[in-house]
C-alpha positions as CSV (number, residue, x, y, z in Angstrom):
1,M,86.2,137.8,-36.1
2,K,84.0,135.6,-33.8
3,R,82.9,133.8,-37.2
4,N,86.4,133.3,-37.9
5,I,87.3,130.9,-34.8
6,I,84.3,129.1,-35.1
7,A,84.7,128.4,-39.0
8,I,88.2,127.0,-38.0
9,A,87.4,124.8,-35.1
10,I,84.7,123.0,-37.2
11,V,87.4,122.3,-39.8
12,L,90.0,121.4,-37.1
13,T,87.2,119.0,-35.5
14,I,85.6,117.4,-39.2
15,F,89.8,116.8,-40.3
16,G,90.5,115.1,-36.8
17,C,87.8,113.0,-37.5
18,Q,88.7,111.6,-40.5
19,N,92.2,111.2,-39.9
20,E,90.9,108.7,-36.7
21,N,88.9,107.2,-39.0
22,K,91.5,106.6,-41.6
23,K,93.9,105.6,-38.7
24,Y,91.1,102.4,-37.4
25,A,90.3,101.5,-40.9
26,S,94.2,100.8,-41.8
27,A,94.4,99.3,-38.3
28,D,91.4,97.1,-39.3
29,T,92.8,96.7,-42.9
30,V,96.3,95.3,-41.1
31,A,94.5,93.0,-38.6
32,L,92.3,91.2,-42.0
33,E,94.8,90.8,-43.9
34,P,97.0,88.2,-41.6
35,L,93.3,86.3,-41.2
36,S,93.2,86.0,-44.7
37,R,96.8,84.7,-45.2
38,E,96.1,82.5,-41.8
39,S,92.8,81.0,-43.2
40,A,94.6,80.3,-46.9
41,D,97.2,78.6,-45.2
42,S,95.2,76.6,-42.5
43,T,92.7,74.8,-44.6
44,A,95.8,73.4,-47.0
45,A,96.8,71.0,-43.6
46,E,94.5,68.3,-42.7
47,K,94.4,67.6,-38.9
48,I,93.5,64.0,-38.2
49,I,93.3,62.2,-35.1
50,K,93.8,58.5,-34.9
51,T,92.6,55.9,-32.5
52,A,93.1,52.0,-32.7
53,D,92.0,49.6,-30.4
54,M,92.8,45.5,-30.1
55,R,92.2,42.7,-28.5
56,F,94.4,39.7,-28.6
57,R,95.3,36.4,-27.3
58,V,98.7,35.3,-26.8
59,K,100.9,32.5,-25.5
60,D,102.9,34.4,-22.6
61,V,101.1,37.8,-21.7
62,Q,104.8,38.9,-20.0
63,H,106.7,37.7,-22.5
64,T,103.9,39.6,-25.0
65,K,104.5,42.6,-22.4
66,E,108.3,42.9,-23.4
67,Q,107.9,42.6,-27.2
68,L,105.3,45.4,-27.4
69,S,107.4,47.8,-25.2
70,K,110.5,47.3,-27.3
71,T,108.5,47.4,-31.1
72,I,107.2,50.6,-29.8
73,K,110.6,52.0,-28.4
74,A,112.0,51.3,-32.0
75,E,108.8,52.9,-33.8
76,G,109.5,56.0,-31.8
77,G,106.5,55.9,-29.9
78,T,106.1,55.7,-25.8
79,V,104.3,53.5,-23.4
80,A,101.6,56.0,-22.0
81,E,100.2,53.1,-19.3
82,F,100.2,49.4,-18.8
83,S,99.1,46.5,-16.3
84,I,99.2,42.8,-16.0
85,E,96.9,41.2,-13.7
86,S,96.3,37.4,-12.7
87,T,93.1,36.1,-11.5
88,I,93.1,33.1,-9.6
89,Q,89.9,30.3,-10.7
90,E,90.5,27.8,-9.1
91,T,93.2,26.3,-6.1
92,D,93.8,23.1,-4.2
93,K,96.3,21.7,-2.0
94,I,97.4,18.0,-1.4
95,K,99.4,16.7,1.4
96,Q,102.9,15.6,0.5
97,S,104.4,14.9,3.9
98,T,103.9,15.9,7.4
99,D,105.5,19.6,6.7
100,S,104.7,20.3,3.0
101,L,101.8,20.3,0.7
102,K,101.4,20.3,-3.2
103,E,99.7,23.6,-4.1
104,I,97.9,23.5,-7.6
105,T,96.6,27.0,-8.8
106,S,94.8,27.5,-12.3
107,Y,94.7,31.3,-12.7
108,H,93.8,33.7,-16.2
109,T,96.7,36.7,-17.1
110,Q,95.6,39.5,-18.9
111,G,97.5,42.7,-19.9
112,Y,96.4,46.4,-20.7
113,L,98.6,48.8,-22.4
114,V,98.1,52.1,-24.0
115,A,100.8,53.7,-26.2
116,K,101.4,56.7,-28.3
117,I,102.6,55.7,-31.7
118,P,103.6,58.3,-34.7
119,S,101.1,58.2,-36.8
120,D,102.5,57.5,-40.0
121,K,103.3,54.2,-38.6
122,L,100.5,53.2,-37.0
123,D,99.2,50.7,-39.8
124,D,103.0,49.0,-39.6
125,F,102.5,49.2,-35.8
126,T,99.4,47.1,-35.8
127,N,100.3,44.6,-38.4
128,I,103.6,43.8,-36.2
129,V,101.2,43.5,-33.2
130,S,99.2,40.7,-35.1
131,K,102.0,38.7,-35.5
132,L,102.4,38.6,-31.9
133,A,99.0,37.4,-31.3
134,V,97.5,33.4,-31.4
135,F,94.8,35.1,-33.0
136,V,92.9,38.5,-33.1
137,D,89.8,38.8,-31.3
138,N,88.5,42.2,-32.5
139,Q,91.1,45.4,-34.2
140,S,89.5,48.9,-35.1
141,M,91.1,52.4,-36.2
142,K,89.0,55.7,-36.0
143,M,90.0,58.6,-37.8
144,D,88.9,62.0,-36.5
145,D,89.1,64.9,-38.8
146,Q,89.7,67.7,-36.7
147,S,90.8,70.4,-39.2
148,M,87.8,73.0,-39.0
149,A,88.1,73.1,-35.3
150,Y,92.1,73.6,-35.4
151,L,90.9,76.3,-37.7
152,A,88.8,77.8,-35.7
153,N,91.3,78.1,-32.9
154,K,93.5,79.4,-34.9
155,L,91.4,82.4,-36.2
156,K,89.8,82.7,-33.1
157,A,93.3,83.4,-31.5
158,Q,94.2,85.8,-33.9
159,N,91.0,88.2,-33.6
160,R,92.3,87.9,-30.1
161,L,95.5,89.2,-30.8
162,D,93.9,92.2,-33.2
163,A,91.6,93.1,-30.1
164,I,94.6,93.3,-27.4
165,E,96.0,95.5,-30.2
166,K,92.9,98.1,-30.5
167,I,92.6,97.7,-26.5
168,N,96.3,98.8,-25.9
169,Q,95.8,101.7,-28.7
170,V,93.1,103.3,-26.7
171,A,94.5,101.9,-23.2
172,S,93.6,103.8,-20.1
173,K,94.1,103.5,-16.7
174,K,90.3,102.0,-16.2
175,S,90.2,98.4,-14.8
176,A,87.2,97.8,-17.4
177,N,89.6,97.8,-19.9
178,I,92.7,95.9,-17.9
179,E,90.1,93.3,-17.0
180,S,89.2,93.3,-20.5
181,S,92.5,92.6,-21.8
182,L,93.6,89.8,-19.4
183,Y,90.4,87.9,-20.1
184,I,91.1,88.3,-24.0
185,K,94.6,87.1,-23.2
186,D,93.6,83.9,-21.2
187,D,90.9,82.7,-24.0
188,Y,94.2,83.6,-26.7
189,V,96.5,81.0,-24.6
190,D,93.5,78.2,-24.1
191,K,93.0,78.2,-27.9
192,R,97.0,78.0,-28.4
193,I,97.1,75.3,-25.8
194,A,94.3,73.7,-27.3
195,N,95.9,73.8,-31.0
196,M,99.3,72.3,-29.2
197,Q,97.5,69.7,-28.2
198,M,95.9,68.6,-30.8
199,D,99.0,69.1,-33.0
200,N,100.4,66.0,-30.7
201,R,97.3,64.0,-31.1
202,V,97.8,64.4,-34.9
203,K,101.5,63.8,-34.8
204,F,101.1,60.5,-32.2
205,S,98.5,58.4,-32.4
206,T,97.1,56.3,-29.8
207,I,96.5,52.9,-29.8
208,T,95.0,50.6,-26.4
209,L,96.0,47.0,-26.2
210,N,94.2,44.3,-24.5
211,F,95.8,40.7,-24.3
212,Y,95.4,37.6,-22.1
213,Q,96.5,34.2,-22.6
214,D,95.0,30.3,-21.4
215,N,94.7,29.8,-18.0
216,T,97.6,29.0,-16.6
217,V,98.2,25.4,-14.4
218,K,101.1,25.8,-11.7
219,T,102.4,23.8,-9.2
220,M,104.4,24.3,-6.2
221,I,105.6,22.8,-2.7
222,V,104.4,24.6,-0.1
223,A,104.7,24.7,3.9
224,N,101.8,22.7,5.8
225,D,100.1,25.0,8.3
226,N,97.6,22.4,9.1
227,L,99.2,22.4,13.0
228,Y,97.5,18.8,13.8
229,D,99.9,17.4,11.6
230,Y,102.8,17.8,13.4
231,R,101.5,16.0,16.2
232,P,103.5,13.3,17.3
233,A,102.7,9.5,16.4
234,F,100.2,7.4,18.1
235,I,102.3,5.0,19.9
236,N,104.9,8.1,20.9
237,R,101.4,9.8,22.3
238,L,100.4,7.0,23.7
239,W,103.9,6.7,25.8
240,L,103.6,10.2,26.6
241,G,99.9,9.7,27.6
242,I,100.8,7.3,30.1
243,V,104.2,8.8,31.7
244,N,101.9,12.3,32.1
245,G,99.5,10.3,33.7
246,W,102.2,8.8,36.3
247,T,103.5,12.4,37.1
248,I,99.8,13.9,37.4
249,F,99.3,10.8,40.0
250,K,102.4,11.5,41.5
251,E,101.4,15.2,41.9
252,I,97.7,14.1,43.4
253,I,99.8,12.0,45.9
254,I,101.9,15.2,46.7
255,A,98.9,17.7,47.2
256,I,97.4,14.9,49.5
257,S,100.1,14.4,51.9
258,N,100.0,18.4,51.7
259,L,96.5,18.0,53.6
260,W,97.4,15.8,56.2
261,M,96.2,17.8,59.0
262,L,92.8,17.8,57.3
263,I,92.4,14.2,56.2
264,L,93.6,13.5,60.2
265,A,91.0,16.1,61.3
266,V,88.2,14.1,59.1
267,I,89.3,11.0,60.6
268,L,88.6,11.9,64.5
269,V,85.4,13.5,63.3
270,F,84.9,9.9,61.4
271,L,85.6,8.1,64.8
272,V,83.5,10.4,67.0
273,I,80.5,9.8,64.9
274,K,80.9,6.7,64.9
275,H,81.3,6.1,68.6
276,G,78.5,8.4,69.6
277,I,76.2,6.4,66.9
278,R,77.5,3.0,68.7
279,K,77.3,4.0,72.2
280,N,73.5,5.3,71.3
281,K,72.6,2.0,69.8
282,M,73.9,0.5,73.3
283,T,71.8,2.3,75.5
284,R,68.5,1.8,72.9
285,E,69.3,-2.0,74.1
286,L,69.7,-2.1,77.4
287,A,66.5,0.2,77.9
288,T,64.8,-2.4,76.2
289,K,65.8,-4.8,78.2
290,N,65.2,-3.5,81.3
291,L,61.3,-3.4,79.8
């Protein structure tokens, strides 16, 4: 009896292991089939990223920037970044009148623009830009084939989906399984986002434009900031000096009149000293005569 029970248990164990192996084998087969289809589909599509650079001279930087914006919009693109900068080369001020100066300034203006253009229209757009230029200093285009990198990301993303399915099949409340699943999911999201960004870069090419114009000379009338020039003419200043001197003289007289007591005291002291000196002198003369 005991031997029969043991034999039945062994048979059931072997049968269960075989079923489990078949289950995982079928799951692996299902997981591998999408990878084969993915690889077959992905190798057919090229993922080429185009970038271009141009530097050129124009007649007017501001006008060119406006024309470029219209052309980019017409081609279905967008302006990602732009700037216009003017650098003063030399400046001078010439006196026009007492209160005005003629300011003469020489400056250099350059523009910088980064645009996203549909890749299939990039060549046409560069031709349009060349027509806006007086001449082109340099022009370049780079084609970067990211097909293999794109395919690698898609296959890795699919592998992570398969791994998540297997983890879910043997799911448990252990924290290690949960952490592994979250890590794999995050990595899957990163691969998908990387491919989405690559798709966008393939669809829209980036072109960088540097353009400039000849040094420009501009004149304008500005206010005279030299305060010395605003003083009156010489004759007026001379007359004002005389009037101001007379005013000062009168103020001195008034100041002296306020000190009459001090002046009187000085006079009295002077008279007393003078009288004393005279008296002393007379005394010496009498003494000399008596001898």
